[in-house]
matplotlib code that plots the C-alpha trace (Angstrom):
import matplotlib.pyplot as plt

x = [0.0, 1.3, 0.8, -0.1, -3.2, -4.1, -7.6, -6.8, -4.3, -2.0, -2.4, 0.5, -1.0, -2.0, -5.8, -7.3, -10.1, -7.8, -8.4, -5.6, -2.4, -4.1, -6.9, -4.4, -2.2, -5.2, -6.5, -3.0, -2.3, -5.6, -6.7, -10.2, -13.0, -15.5, -19.0, -20.6, -19.9, -18.5, -19.0, -16.1, -15.3, -12.1, -9.8, -7.6, -4.6, -6.8, -8.8, -5.7, -4.6, -8.0, -7.9, -4.6, -5.8, -8.9, -6.6, -4.6, -7.8, -9.3, -6.1, -6.1, -9.7, -9.6, -6.5, -8.4, -11.3, -13.5, -16.0, -16.8, -20.5, -22.3, -25.3, -27.5, -27.1, -30.9, -32.7, -36.2, -36.3, -38.3, -35.2, -33.6, -36.6, -36.7, -33.1, -33.7, -30.9, -33.0, -33.3, -29.7, -28.3, -30.8, -30.2, -27.1, -29.3, -30.3, -34.1, -36.4, -39.6, -40.1, -42.9, -45.3, -44.4, -42.6, -39.9, -36.3, -32.9, -29.4, -27.2, -24.4, -23.6, -25.0, -25.7, -29.4, -29.2, -26.3, -28.3, -31.3, -29.1, -27.7, -31.2, -31.9, -28.7, -27.5, -29.6, -27.2, -24.1, -22.4, -23.0, -20.8, -18.4, -18.8, -17.0, -18.8, -17.6, -17.9, -16.4, -19.3, -20.5, -21.9, -23.8, -24.0, -25.5, -22.6, -23.4, -19.9, -18.0, -14.4, -10.7, -11.3, -11.8, -11.5, -15.1, -17.5, -21.1, -20.4, -17.5, -16.4, -15.9, -14.8, -17.2, -16.8, -19.3, -18.3, -20.9, -20.0, -21.5, -20.7, -18.6, -15.5, -15.9, -16.4, -13.2, -11.3, -12.8, -12.2, -8.5, -8.2, -9.6, -7.4, -4.3, -5.6, -6.0, -2.5, -1.3, -3.3, -1.9, 1.7, 1.3, -0.1, 2.8, 0.8, 1.9, -1.7, -2.3, -5.1, -7.0, -10.0, -13.0, -16.7, -19.1, -21.4, -24.5, -23.1, -23.8, -21.8, -19.6, -15.9, -14.6, -11.2, -10.3, -7.1, -5.6, -2.8, -1.2, -1.2, -1.7, -4.3, -6.5, -9.9, -9.7, -7.8, -6.0, -5.0, -1.8, 0.4, 4.1, 4.5, 2.2, 1.1, -2.6, -4.4, -7.9, -9.9, -10.7, -14.3, -13.7, -10.7, -10.7, -7.9, -7.0, -8.3, -6.1, -7.9, -7.9, -6.5, -9.1, -10.7, -13.2, -16.6, -17.3, -20.7, -22.4, -21.8, -23.6, -21.3, -22.0, -20.5, -21.6, -21.3, -19.5, -20.7, -17.8, -15.6, -12.5, -14.1, -15.4, -12.1, -10.2, -12.8, -12.8, -9.1, -9.6, -8.4, -10.9, -10.7, -12.4, -15.5, -18.3, -19.6, -23.2, -23.9, -27.4, -28.2, -31.3, -31.4, -34.2, -36.1, -35.7, -33.4, -30.7, -28.6, -25.0, -22.4, -18.7, -15.5, -14.6, -11.2, -12.8, -15.0, -18.0, -17.3, -20.6, -20.1, -19.8, -22.8, -24.9, -24.1, -24.8, -28.3, -28.9, -30.0, -30.6, -30.2, -28.0, -27.2, -26.6, -29.9, -31.0, -31.3, -35.0, -35.0, -32.8, -35.1, -38.2, -36.6, -36.2, -32.4, -30.1, -27.2, -23.9, -25.2, -26.7, -25.9, -27.7, -28.5, -32.3, -32.9, -35.4, -37.5, -34.8, -32.7, -29.4, -26.1, -22.7, -19.1, -17.5, -14.9, -17.4, -16.2, -12.6, -12.7, -14.6, -15.9, -16.6, -17.8, -21.1, -24.0, -26.7, -29.4, -30.0, -28.4, -24.9, -24.6, -22.7, -22.2, -18.9, -18.3, -20.7, -20.2, -21.7, -23.9, -24.5, -25.9, -27.3, -28.4, -27.5, -29.6, -26.7, -23.0, -20.3, -17.2, -18.5, -15.4, -12.9, -9.4, -6.9, -3.1, -1.2, -3.9, -2.8, -3.1, -6.0, -3.8, -0.3, -0.8, 1.8, 1.0, -1.2, -0.5, -3.0, -2.3, -4.4, -4.9, -6.9, -9.3, -8.4, -10.5, -13.0, -13.8, -16.8, -18.0, -21.8, -22.8, -26.4, -28.3, -29.0, -29.5, -32.1, -33.9, -34.1, -34.5, -31.1, -30.9, -29.2, -29.6, -26.8, -25.5, -28.3, -31.0, -31.5, -32.0, -29.2, -28.7, -25.8, -23.0, -21.8, -19.0, -18.4, -15.2, -14.9, -12.2, -12.9, -11.0, -10.8, -9.9, -7.0, -5.8, -6.0, -4.2, -1.4, -0.9, -0.9, 1.7, 3.8, 4.7, 7.2, 7.2, 7.3, 4.4, 3.2, 5.6, 3.5, 4.3, 5.1, 2.1, -0.5, 1.3, -0.8, 2.3, 5.7, 7.7, 7.6, 9.6, 10.6, 11.7, 13.4, 13.8, 11.1, 11.7, 15.0, 14.4, 17.0, 15.4, 11.8, 13.1, 14.9, 12.1, 9.6, 11.7, 12.3, 8.5, 7.8, 10.5, 9.3, 5.7, 6.8, 8.4, 5.1, 5.8, 3.3, 4.7, 3.6, 5.4, 5.6, 5.8, 4.5, 6.2, 7.0, 10.1, 12.2, 11.1, 7.5, 8.1, 10.2, 7.8, 4.9, 6.9, 7.7, 4.0, 2.7, 5.1, 5.8, 8.4, 10.9, 11.7, 13.7, 15.0, 15.9, 17.8, 20.3, 23.1, 22.2, 22.0, 25.5, 26.7, 24.1, 22.4, 19.3, 19.0, 17.5, 15.8, 14.1, 11.2, 11.4, 15.1, 15.4, 18.7, 19.8, 22.3, 23.2, 22.1, 23.1, 20.0, 20.6, 20.4, 17.4, 14.8, 16.9, 17.5, 13.8, 12.8, 15.3, 14.3, 10.5, 11.1, 13.0, 10.4, 7.4]
y = [0.0, 3.4, 5.9, 8.6, 6.6, 5.4, 6.3, 8.0, 10.4, 10.7, 13.5, 15.9, 16.9, 14.7, 14.0, 15.7, 13.2, 10.2, 8.3, 5.6, 4.8, 2.7, 5.2, 8.0, 5.9, 4.7, 8.3, 9.7, 7.0, 7.5, 3.9, 4.5, 7.0, 7.6, 7.6, 7.9, 7.1, 3.5, 3.1, 3.1, 2.6, 0.8, 2.5, 0.4, 0.0, -1.1, -3.4, -5.2, -5.8, -7.1, -9.5, -10.8, -11.3, -13.1, -15.4, -16.4, -17.0, -19.1, -21.2, -22.0, -22.7, -24.9, -26.8, -27.4, -29.0, -25.9, -25.5, -22.0, -21.0, -17.7, -16.7, -13.6, -10.4, -9.9, -12.3, -12.8, -11.3, -14.3, -16.4, -14.1, -14.0, -17.8, -17.9, -15.1, -13.1, -10.3, -9.2, -10.1, -7.9, -5.2, -1.9, -3.3, -5.3, -3.4, -4.0, -3.1, -4.1, -4.9, -3.5, -6.1, -5.1, -8.4, -7.7, -8.3, -7.7, -7.1, -10.0, -9.3, -13.0, -16.1, -18.9, -18.9, -19.3, -21.9, -23.9, -24.0, -25.1, -27.9, -29.0, -29.3, -31.1, -33.1, -36.2, -39.0, -39.4, -40.2, -36.5, -35.2, -33.5, -30.5, -27.1, -24.6, -21.0, -17.7, -14.3, -12.0, -8.5, -8.0, -5.1, -3.9, -0.6, 0.2, 3.0, 4.5, 3.6, 4.6, 4.3, 3.8, 0.1, -1.0, -0.6, 0.0, -0.6, -2.4, -4.9, -8.1, -11.2, -14.7, -16.9, -20.7, -23.1, -26.6, -29.3, -32.4, -35.6, -34.9, -32.8, -34.8, -34.0, -30.4, -30.3, -31.7, -29.1, -26.3, -27.3, -27.5, -23.9, -22.5, -23.9, -22.5, -19.1, -19.2, -20.0, -17.0, -14.5, -15.8, -15.4, -11.9, -10.9, -10.6, -12.1, -12.7, -14.2, -16.6, -15.6, -17.0, -14.8, -14.2, -15.4, -12.4, -12.4, -15.2, -17.6, -20.8, -22.3, -22.2, -19.2, -17.7, -14.3, -13.7, -10.5, -8.4, -6.5, -2.7, 0.4, 1.6, -1.5, -1.2, -4.6, -5.3, -8.6, -10.2, -12.3, -14.3, -14.4, -17.4, -20.0, -18.3, -17.9, -15.2, -14.0, -11.0, -8.7, -9.4, -13.0, -13.1, -13.9, -13.3, -14.3, -11.3, -10.4, -11.3, -8.9, -9.8, -11.7, -9.9, -10.9, -9.4, -6.1, -4.7, -2.7, 1.1, 4.0, 6.9, 10.3, 11.0, 14.4, 15.1, 11.8, 10.1, 8.2, 5.2, 7.3, 10.1, 7.6, 5.8, 9.1, 10.5, 7.4, 6.6, 3.1, 1.4, 1.3, -2.6, -2.2, -0.7, -2.2, -0.2, -0.4, -0.1, -0.1, -1.7, -2.1, -5.7, -6.1, -3.3, -4.5, -2.7, -4.9, -4.1, -5.0, -5.1, -5.7, -4.7, -1.0, -1.6, -3.4, -2.6, -4.4, -6.5, -5.8, -8.7, -11.1, -9.5, -9.6, -13.4, -14.1, -12.5, -13.8, -10.3, -9.2, -5.6, -4.4, -0.8, 1.4, 2.5, 6.1, 8.5, 8.3, 4.4, 4.7, 7.0, 5.0, 1.9, 3.8, 3.7, 6.5, 7.0, 7.4, 5.8, 2.6, -1.0, -4.4, -4.1, -4.1, -4.5, -7.2, -6.1, -5.9, -8.6, -8.6, -9.6, -9.6, -10.2, -13.0, -10.5, -9.5, -12.8, -11.8, -9.4, -8.4, -5.3, -3.4, 0.2, 0.3, 2.7, 3.0, 3.7, 7.2, 10.4, 11.3, 8.1, 4.9, 1.7, 0.5, -3.2, -4.7, -8.4, -11.0, -12.9, -11.6, -8.2, -8.8, -11.4, -11.9, -13.6, -14.4, -14.4, -14.9, -13.5, -10.3, -8.1, -6.9, -8.3, -5.8, -5.6, -7.6, -9.9, -13.6, -15.8, -18.2, -21.1, -20.5, -17.6, -15.4, -11.6, -10.8, -8.0, -6.1, -4.9, -3.3, -5.3, -5.5, -8.3, -9.9, -13.2, -15.0, -18.7, -20.2, -23.7, -23.2, -26.7, -27.7, -24.5, -23.6, -27.0, -27.6, -24.3, -24.9, -28.7, -29.5, -33.2, -36.3, -40.0, -41.7, -45.2, -46.7, -44.7, -42.3, -38.6, -36.4, -32.6, -31.4, -30.1, -26.7, -24.2, -20.9, -19.1, -15.4, -13.1, -9.5, -8.9, -5.0, -5.1, -7.5, -5.1, -2.3, -4.4, -5.1, -1.4, -0.9, -3.6, -2.7, 1.0, 3.7, 7.5, 7.5, 5.3, 1.7, -1.3, -4.0, -7.7, -9.2, -11.7, -8.9, -5.9, -4.3, -4.4, -6.1, -3.5, 0.3, 1.9, 5.6, 7.2, 10.5, 13.1, 11.6, 14.4, 12.6, 10.0, 7.6, 7.6, 7.0, 4.3, 2.5, 2.8, 1.6, -1.4, -2.3, -2.0, -4.3, -6.8, -7.2, -7.7, -10.2, -12.2, -12.3, -9.5, -6.9, -3.5, 0.1, 2.4, 6.1, 7.8, 11.1, 14.4, 15.1, 16.0, 13.3, 14.3, 13.8, 10.5, 9.2, 10.4, 8.6, 5.5, 5.4, 6.2, 3.5, 0.9, -1.6, -4.2, -3.2, 0.3, 0.6, 4.1, 4.9, 8.1, 9.7, 9.1, 5.5, 4.7, 6.0, 3.0, 0.6, 0.2, 1.0, 1.9, -1.0, -0.2, -2.6, -0.9, -2.9, -1.9, 1.2, -0.1, 0.9, -0.5, -0.3, -3.3, -3.8, -3.6, -7.2, -8.5, -6.7, -9.4, -12.0, -9.7, -8.8, -12.4, -13.4, -10.6, -11.4, -15.2, -14.7, -12.4, -14.7]
z = [0.0, -1.0, 1.9, -0.4, -1.3, 2.3, 3.6, 6.8, 8.1, 11.2, 13.6, 14.4, 17.9, 20.8, 20.8, 23.8, 24.2, 24.6, 27.8, 27.5, 25.7, 23.1, 22.6, 22.1, 19.7, 17.6, 17.1, 16.5, 13.9, 12.1, 12.9, 14.2, 13.8, 16.6, 15.3, 18.8, 22.4, 22.4, 18.6, 16.3, 12.6, 11.9, 9.3, 6.9, 9.3, 12.3, 10.0, 8.9, 12.5, 13.4, 10.4, 11.5, 15.1, 13.7, 11.6, 14.6, 16.6, 13.8, 13.4, 17.2, 17.4, 14.4, 15.8, 19.0, 17.1, 16.7, 13.8, 12.6, 12.4, 12.2, 14.3, 14.1, 16.1, 16.0, 18.3, 19.8, 23.3, 24.5, 24.3, 26.9, 29.0, 29.0, 30.3, 32.8, 31.3, 30.1, 33.7, 34.5, 31.8, 32.6, 30.6, 29.1, 26.7, 23.6, 23.1, 20.2, 18.4, 14.7, 12.6, 14.0, 17.6, 18.3, 21.0, 19.9, 21.2, 19.9, 21.2, 23.7, 23.5, 21.9, 24.5, 23.9, 20.2, 20.2, 22.7, 20.4, 17.5, 19.7, 20.4, 16.8, 15.7, 18.8, 19.7, 20.7, 22.7, 19.4, 18.4, 21.2, 21.9, 19.6, 19.6, 17.4, 17.3, 15.6, 15.3, 15.4, 16.2, 19.9, 21.2, 24.8, 26.1, 28.4, 30.9, 30.6, 27.4, 27.9, 26.8, 23.1, 22.5, 26.1, 26.8, 23.9, 22.9, 19.5, 19.2, 17.5, 19.7, 19.1, 21.1, 21.2, 22.9, 24.1, 24.2, 26.2, 27.5, 31.2, 33.6, 32.8, 29.1, 30.0, 32.0, 28.9, 26.6, 29.1, 29.5, 25.7, 25.3, 28.1, 26.3, 23.0, 24.5, 25.9, 22.3, 20.9, 23.4, 22.9, 19.2, 19.6, 21.8, 24.9, 28.3, 29.6, 33.1, 33.7, 37.0, 38.7, 37.9, 38.6, 35.9, 36.0, 33.8, 31.6, 34.5, 35.1, 37.7, 37.2, 35.3, 34.4, 32.9, 31.0, 32.2, 30.7, 33.5, 32.7, 34.7, 32.3, 33.0, 34.7, 36.2, 39.4, 39.9, 43.2, 43.0, 45.3, 44.4, 46.6, 45.1, 42.0, 43.0, 41.0, 40.9, 39.8, 42.7, 42.2, 42.9, 45.2, 48.9, 51.3, 54.9, 57.0, 59.9, 63.2, 66.1, 69.6, 71.6, 74.5, 77.1, 76.2, 78.0, 78.8, 76.0, 76.6, 75.0, 74.0, 72.5, 69.1, 68.0, 64.3, 63.6, 60.4, 59.0, 60.2, 60.1, 62.1, 64.6, 65.1, 65.4, 67.9, 70.1, 69.6, 68.4, 65.2, 62.3, 62.6, 66.1, 64.5, 62.5, 59.6, 58.2, 54.5, 53.0, 49.6, 47.5, 46.1, 43.6, 45.3, 48.9, 51.4, 52.8, 55.9, 55.4, 58.3, 58.1, 60.0, 59.6, 58.0, 55.0, 52.0, 50.6, 47.4, 45.6, 43.2, 46.0, 47.7, 44.5, 44.1, 47.7, 47.4, 44.0, 43.0, 39.4, 40.4, 43.4, 44.2, 47.1, 48.7, 48.2, 51.0, 50.7, 50.9, 54.0, 55.7, 54.8, 56.3, 59.6, 59.5, 60.8, 58.4, 60.2, 63.4, 62.3, 63.4, 63.4, 67.0, 67.4, 63.6, 62.9, 60.0, 57.3, 55.7, 57.7, 55.8, 57.5, 56.4, 58.4, 59.6, 62.4, 64.0, 63.9, 66.9, 69.9, 71.8, 68.5, 68.2, 66.4, 65.8, 68.4, 65.7, 67.0, 65.9, 67.3, 69.3, 69.2, 71.3, 72.6, 73.3, 70.8, 70.3, 67.9, 68.6, 72.1, 71.0, 67.5, 65.1, 61.3, 58.7, 56.3, 56.9, 54.2, 52.8, 51.1, 51.6, 49.1, 49.4, 50.7, 49.7, 52.2, 53.3, 53.4, 50.3, 50.8, 49.4, 51.1, 53.5, 51.9, 51.4, 48.4, 46.0, 43.7, 40.2, 37.5, 34.3, 31.0, 30.5, 27.1, 27.4, 29.6, 29.7, 31.6, 32.6, 32.1, 33.0, 32.2, 32.9, 29.3, 28.0, 30.7, 30.1, 26.3, 26.3, 24.7, 25.6, 24.1, 24.6, 26.3, 25.6, 27.8, 26.0, 28.8, 28.3, 29.6, 29.3, 27.2, 29.4, 28.1, 28.4, 26.6, 25.7, 24.6, 23.3, 22.3, 19.1, 19.2, 22.9, 22.0, 19.5, 22.0, 24.7, 22.2, 22.0, 25.7, 26.1, 23.0, 22.7, 23.5, 23.6, 19.7, 19.1, 18.5, 18.3, 16.6, 17.3, 14.0, 13.8, 14.1, 12.5, 9.7, 7.4, 8.0, 6.4, 6.1, 3.2, 3.8, 0.5, 1.1, -1.6, -3.9, -6.4, -7.4, -10.1, -8.8, -5.3, -6.7, -9.1, -6.3, -3.8, -6.5, -7.3, -3.7, -3.0, -6.0, -5.1, -1.5, -2.5, -5.0, -2.2, -0.4, 2.2, 3.2, 2.6, 3.4, 1.1, 2.2, -1.3, -0.1, -0.8, 2.9, 4.9, 6.3, 9.8, 9.0, 7.5, 10.3, 12.9, 11.1, 10.7, 14.5, 15.3, 13.0, 14.4, 11.5, 12.6, 9.9, 8.4, 5.2, 4.3, 0.8, 0.3, -2.1, 0.4, 1.0, -2.7, -3.3, -1.4, -2.9, 0.4, 2.4, 6.1, 8.0, 11.3, 13.6, 15.4, 18.6, 19.3, 17.0, 16.0, 12.6, 10.1, 6.5, 4.3, 0.7, -1.7, -2.9, 0.7, 1.9, 1.3, 3.1, 6.0, 6.2, 6.2, 8.8, 11.3, 10.7, 11.2, 14.5, 15.8, 15.3]

ax = plt.figure().add_subplot(projection="3d")
ax.plot(x, y, z, "-o")
ax.set_aspect("equal")
plt.show()
């Protein structure tokens, strides 16, 4: 491709709207065009990268036994109502009606449809296992699209669905896909980490995310350097430090004028925050829930939502708190009987806590569970904190930010039972198909590659996904010998099957070099009057920025050697 004919232009200035490294680089390199919030058009360079990523994905899915299919974006809403996921996805699910007023939705994923397809085509144990997959557009009405392609409303995703006879078969398919994902990330130049994860609205039992550690990531990953344990913060548990045991003291009321926060309370009474119990009020499917946990911890809302099996969970409004008769800033479960009471198990890791007295400007000292209050449900509902003990080996946990670049789930039999996807086993007995699902966001993978592979000059594309392998910079194109040599080099490289971007524009060397560094092709070849005098071109590897002179007749071999060693 001649750069003079490329649809799209690079920017000279930094885009003010960029929210992440990849967003800035994509905008500056002219790779995407924002149509609306969370909706992008891909320009030619980006589209070539996406096609390369898709090809890698296809090769690994096919090698693992996958069969590519294509399912519709437009689906009957009744499928999602039957599975219960219309409520689970909530406002994230795009809904519409056709001209006959039949309710439809735009699919954020395809479990419902693939299960119906399985019901139609799988009847016997001889028909299993099966691994259909697709690379298809998904749509989700994200509340806060952000950071370019990191969180969008329209995106392409590879989703594969495993169908097995039993749990043992699912385990085999799951492990096979985990390995295929590792192969994909390695080929894309991404050191992704597999971590335990929450299944969210997809459902299912076991689940793992693949995370690329990056400061720009919106996910937080809990890791143990001792045993290798890793989990998404939404799923992770840690060993909470217990407090020194004390003999229970009598409950004592104390005045706390103007105190409404845990920190303020701890400072006012000169006690550690861990010696207090905080109250947090939630609305779970419209019902107010009273949550109690130790004052040095925070509620993990994903754990709480899963515990309550709530479709909708949010903090209660001031109006809801008042209507429930609660005193914000001075509340505790003492005396509360008409609300659902949930507590984190940290309330058992101490004694003689400071808690609210359920009246303004007043607290109790020396509250103890279960002597002074009752709880309806107790579980681990707290966020892990840095330094807590690993649940597997006890060593300190660390927390890092990361980008989710893939997610795999063991669905079990939920969808097959809902939609009646059964098979006859060897004894002639009906059994539900055991399923798993496995997703990779293609655009997010491209963005993650930029987050991982860049410098202050621009993108550094890994060879397998680079839009072009070679970037020719021809300087002084007004000189016939330069133009002739550059044209010939372009033709020769293409004839050898190499993908080449040829900067044939009438621009200064500075502009051409800056654009070459920004666009980040693995190899840059500079043709100039000075280089031609020695029968050479300037050869630059983008990853190291090392430059050397290579004779014209040795360029093809040198390029192929560098690309082969970089794969």
